[in-house]
C-alpha positions in Angstrom: 244.8 -66.0 -9.0 248.3 -64.5 -8.6 249.2 -61.1 -10.0 251.3 -62.8 -12.7 248.6 -65.1 -13.9 245.8 -64.5 -16.3 243.3 -67.0 -17.5 241.2 -67.1 -20.7 238.6 -65.2 -18.9 240.7 -62.1 -18.8 243.0 -62.2 -21.9 243.0 -62.9 -25.6 245.4 -65.1 -27.5 248.2 -62.6 -27.5 247.6 -61.4 -23.9 245.7 -58.2 -24.9 242.4 -57.3 -23.3 239.3 -58.4 -25.1 237.1 -55.7 -26.5 233.6 -54.6 -25.4 233.9 -54.0 -21.7 236.1 -54.7 -18.7 237.8 -58.1 -17.9 237.2 -59.8 -14.6 240.7 -58.8 -13.5 240.1 -55.2 -14.4 236.8 -55.1 -12.5 238.4 -56.7 -9.5 241.2 -54.1 -9.4 238.7 -51.3 -9.8 236.6 -52.6 -6.9 239.5 -53.6 -4.7 238.5 -57.2 -4.4 240.1 -60.5 -5.5 239.1 -61.8 -8.9 237.9 -65.0 -7.2 235.5 -62.9 -5.2 234.0 -61.5 -8.4 233.6 -65.0 -9.8 232.1 -66.3 -6.6 229.5 -63.5 -6.6 228.7 -64.4 -10.2 228.5 -68.2 -9.6 226.8 -68.1 -6.2 224.5 -65.1 -6.4 224.0 -64.4 -10.1 225.8 -61.1 -10.2 227.7 -61.9 -13.4 227.8 -59.9 -16.6 224.6 -59.7 -18.6 226.4 -60.7 -21.8 229.1 -63.2 -22.7 231.5 -62.9 -25.7 231.6 -66.6 -26.3 233.3 -69.5 -24.5 234.4 -68.6 -21.0 235.2 -65.0 -21.8 233.4 -62.5 -19.7 233.1 -58.7 -20.4 231.6 -56.4 -17.7 229.6 -53.3 -18.8 229.1 -50.2 -16.7 225.8 -51.6 -15.6 227.4 -54.9 -14.5 230.1 -52.9 -12.6 227.5 -50.7 -10.9 225.8 -53.8 -9.4 229.1 -55.0 -8.1 229.9 -51.5 -6.6 226.6 -51.6 -4.8 227.5 -55.1 -3.6 230.8 -53.8 -2.3 229.1 -50.9 -0.6 226.6 -53.2 1.2 229.1 -55.8 2.3 231.5 -53.1 3.6 228.8 -52.1 6.2 228.7 -55.7 7.5 225.7 -57.1 5.6 226.2 -60.8 4.8 227.0 -61.3 1.1 223.8 -63.4 0.4 221.6 -60.7 1.8 223.5 -58.0 0.0 223.1 -59.8 -3.3 219.4 -60.2 -2.8 219.2 -56.4 -2.2 221.2 -55.7 -5.3 219.2 -58.0 -7.5 216.0 -56.6 -6.1 217.1 -53.0 -6.9 218.0 -54.1 -10.5 214.4 -55.0 -11.2 213.4 -51.4 -10.5 215.8 -50.0 -13.1 214.4 -48.0 -16.1 213.3 -50.0 -19.1 215.3 -50.0 -22.3 212.6 -47.8 -23.9 214.4 -44.8 -22.4 211.8 -43.8 -19.8 213.4 -42.2 -16.8 212.5 -43.3 -13.3 214.0 -42.3 -10.0 216.8 -44.5 -8.6 216.2 -46.3 -5.3 216.4 -43.5 -2.6 218.6 -45.4 -0.3 221.6 -46.0 -2.6 221.6 -44.8 -6.2 224.5 -46.1 -8.3 225.9 -42.6 -8.7 226.2 -42.2 -4.9 228.0 -45.5 -4.6 230.4 -44.5 -7.3 231.1 -41.0 -5.8 231.8 -42.6 -2.4 234.4 -44.8 -4.2 236.0 -41.7 -5.7 235.0 -42.6 -9.3 232.7 -41.2 -12.0 229.2 -42.6 -11.8 228.6 -45.8 -13.8 227.1 -45.0 -17.2 228.6 -41.4 -17.3 231.7 -42.5 -19.1 232.9 -45.4 -21.2 233.9 -48.5 -19.2 237.4 -48.4 -20.7 238.1 -44.7 -20.2 240.4 -43.5 -17.4 238.6 -42.1 -14.3 238.0 -38.4 -14.3 240.1 -36.4 -11.9 238.0 -35.4 -8.9 238.4 -32.8 -6.1 240.2 -34.1 -3.0 237.1 -33.7 -0.9 235.2 -36.0 -3.2 237.8 -38.8 -3.4 236.8 -41.5 -0.9 237.3 -45.1 -0.4 233.7 -46.1 0.3 233.3 -45.1 4.0 234.2 -41.4 4.2 237.9 -42.1 3.8 239.3 -39.0 2.2 242.2 -39.9 -0.2 242.6 -36.8 -2.2 244.1 -36.8 -5.7 245.8 -40.2 -5.7 246.4 -43.2 -8.0 243.4 -45.4 -8.6 245.2 -48.3 -6.8 244.9 -46.4 -3.5 241.1 -46.6 -3.6 241.1 -50.3 -4.3 243.5 -50.9 -1.4 241.5 -48.7 0.9 238.3 -50.6 0.1 239.9 -53.9 0.7 241.3 -52.7 4.0 238.0 -51.3 5.1 236.3 -54.6 4.4 239.2 -56.5 6.1 239.6 -58.6 3.0 243.0 -60.2 3.4 243.1 -62.0 0.0 242.2 -59.0 -2.0 244.5 -56.7 0.0 247.5 -59.0 -0.5 246.9 -59.3 -4.2 246.5 -55.5 -4.7 249.6 -54.7 -2.7 251.6 -57.2 -4.6 250.3 -55.9 -7.9 251.3 -52.3 -7.0 254.8 -53.3 -6.0 255.3 -55.4 -9.2 253.9 -52.7 -11.5 255.4 -49.6 -10.0 258.5 -50.8 -8.2 258.9 -50.7 -4.5 259.9 -47.1 -4.0 257.1 -45.7 -6.3 254.6 -48.1 -4.8 255.3 -47.0 -1.3 255.5 -43.3 -2.1 252.5 -43.0 -4.5 250.2 -45.9 -3.5 250.8 -47.4 0.0 251.8 -44.3 2.0 248.9 -42.1 0.9 246.5 -44.9 1.8 248.1 -45.4 5.2 247.9 -41.7 5.8 244.2 -41.6 4.9 243.4 -44.4 7.3 245.5 -42.6 10.0 243.6 -39.4 9.5 240.3 -41.3 9.7 241.3 -42.9 13.0 242.4 -39.6 14.5 239.1 -37.9 13.5 236.7 -40.6 14.6 237.8 -41.6 18.1 238.7 -45.2 18.4 237.1 -46.2 15.1 239.2 -47.7 12.3 242.1 -48.7 14.6 241.6 -52.3 13.4 241.8 -51.1 9.8 245.1 -49.4 10.3 246.6 -52.4 12.1 245.2 -54.7 9.4 246.6 -52.6 6.6 250.0 -52.2 8.2 250.3 -55.9 8.8 249.6 -56.8 5.2 251.9 -54.1 3.9 254.7 -55.5 6.1 254.0 -59.0 4.7 253.9 -57.8 1.1 257.3 -56.1 1.6 258.9 -59.3 3.0 257.4 -61.5 0.3 258.6 -59.2 -2.5 262.1 -58.5 -1.2 265.0 -60.7 -2.4 267.0 -62.8 0.0 269.3 -60.9 2.3 272.6 -60.0 0.7 275.8 -61.5 2.0 277.9 -59.4 4.3 280.6 -57.3 2.7 283.2 -55.8 5.1 282.5 -52.1 5.6 279.3 -52.2 3.4 276.6 -53.2 5.9 273.7 -50.9 6.7 272.2 -51.1 10.2 268.6 -50.0 10.6 266.8 -49.5 13.9 264.1 -47.5 15.6 265.4 -45.4 18.5 264.4 -46.4 22.1 260.7 -45.9 22.7 259.8 -45.9 19.0 257.7 -48.8 17.7 256.7 -47.6 14.2 258.8 -50.0 12.1 257.0 -50.0 8.8 259.0 -47.1 7.1 262.2 -48.9 8.1 260.9 -52.1 6.7 260.3 -50.4 3.4 263.8 -48.9 3.4 265.3 -52.4 4.3 263.4 -54.0 1.4 264.5 -51.2 -1.1 268.2 -51.7 -0.1 267.9 -55.5 -0.4 266.5 -54.9 -3.9 269.8 -53.2 -4.7 271.9 -56.0 -3.3 273.1 -54.0 -0.2 273.7 -55.9 3.0 271.1 -54.8 5.6 270.8 -55.6 9.3 267.3 -54.7 10.5 266.7 -54.5 14.2 263.1 -53.2 14.3 261.3 -51.3 17.0 262.5 -49.7 20.2 266.0 -51.0 20.3 267.6 -50.3 23.7 270.7 -48.0 23.7 273.0 -50.7 24.9 271.8 -53.2 22.2 272.1 -50.6 19.5 275.7 -49.8 20.5 276.5 -53.6 20.6 275.0 -54.2 17.2 277.0 -51.4 15.7 280.3 -52.6 17.2 279.6 -56.2 16.1 278.7 -55.3 12.5 281.0 -52.4 11.8 278.5 -50.8 9.4 279.1 -48.2 6.7 275.9 -46.5 7.7 273.3 -46.5 10.5 269.7 -45.4 10.0 267.9 -44.3 13.1 264.1 -43.9 12.7 262.0 -41.6 15.0 258.3 -41.1 14.4 257.9 -38.7 17.3 260.0 -35.8 18.5 259.7 -37.2 22.0 261.8 -40.3 20.9 264.3 -38.6 18.7 267.5 -38.3 20.7 270.4 -36.1 19.4 272.8 -37.4 22.1 272.2 -41.0 20.9 272.8 -40.1 17.3 275.9 -38.2 18.1 277.2 -41.1 20.2 276.7 -43.6 17.5 278.3 -41.3 14.9 281.4 -41.0 17.1 281.9 -44.8 17.5 285.1 -46.2 15.9 286.4 -49.6 15.0 289.2 -51.1 12.9 293.0 -51.3 13.3 294.9 -48.3 14.6 295.6 -45.9 11.8 292.7 -47.1 9.7 289.7 -46.6 12.0 286.3 -46.0 10.6 283.1 -44.4 11.8 279.6 -45.0 10.5 277.6 -42.4 8.6 274.5 -41.9 10.8 271.2 -41.0 9.1 268.4 -39.4 11.2 265.3 -40.7 9.5 261.6 -39.9 10.1 259.4 -36.9 11.1 260.6 -37.1 14.7 263.9 -35.5 13.7 262.1 -32.4 12.4 263.5 -29.4 14.2 266.1 -31.6 15.9 268.8 -31.7 13.2 272.1 -33.1 14.3 275.0 -31.2 12.9 277.0 -33.2 10.4 274.4 -36.0 10.2 272.3 -36.3 7.0 268.5 -36.3 7.3 266.9 -37.6 4.2 263.3 -36.4 3.8 261.9 -39.4 1.8 262.5 -43.0 0.9 264.1 -42.3 -2.5 266.5 -39.9 -1.0 267.4 -42.3 1.8 268.1 -45.1 -0.6 270.2 -42.9 -2.9 272.2 -41.6 0.0 272.9 -45.1 1.5 273.9 -46.5 -1.9 276.5 -43.7 -2.2 277.8 -44.3 1.3 278.2 -48.0 0.8 279.9 -47.6 -2.6 282.6 -45.3 -1.2 
């Protein structure tokens, strides 16, 4: 199901959520899985809601969601779905009766622990439709010790999908975040915090989670390209050239900037990672851009002489020659400020600056 589609299972006649629990789409977003996954677990393993509202409408209670959270926790460790479902259903038969007698939860994985690992309140401790309680940064996790801090709920769903290497769910969650928040806010408040959390986990656990970071980065790149409009036509003196400096291969932040500029109808020429000096100079001469953005992730790749050289390039007829405005972008330029060259500190600032340069 695409992010723009809703079936009768998730919406009422006027498109409003049905009362008495969560819809399948809401449950899927909370868990960080695709709605089709939730339906498959229901149909194939019997993990559906205990009660129906009539017809095909499904409403999920906190107890229903707790079972699915447990299912997610088990499959994230590599347990096959069928085996995980048998475990979940077996644990359900040990739950306290409706008479109100308390009995200890299964020692290996109480629902409260699964919820805390996911950075949410424990099932049953708040109403299903209520917003999640704010939690301390040290308690906000994605399901495998991934510390996310005080972030939007979408970050946790994206992190869970990335940890499970669930391509379908990850694509849908990323697309939803971009559509609902806009590209700049989605990057700043949802995608970047999740990428940073995965990076911290990689650095603190040796070679673990490298595949998760690569997987997440690849799908973010794909979501940016699918969501961006077609490239704007060239306008003399209005093109923006974006490139990583030689030796720099971290292209994702530049891809976000390129997509944000394309959203605003600005002509962009994106040259990606580690562009050699000669090729960068040639590209600037051939396009005659209004601005050039040079990305450096590391201080070892940020080159002040290169930035100064590009900023001094000229083209055009005698008496009306032009030079590009060169932006030094990325953490690599910290402490290596080039006099006279702007250094935006975030995506929104870079977009605003380039818009102003192009509109001159």
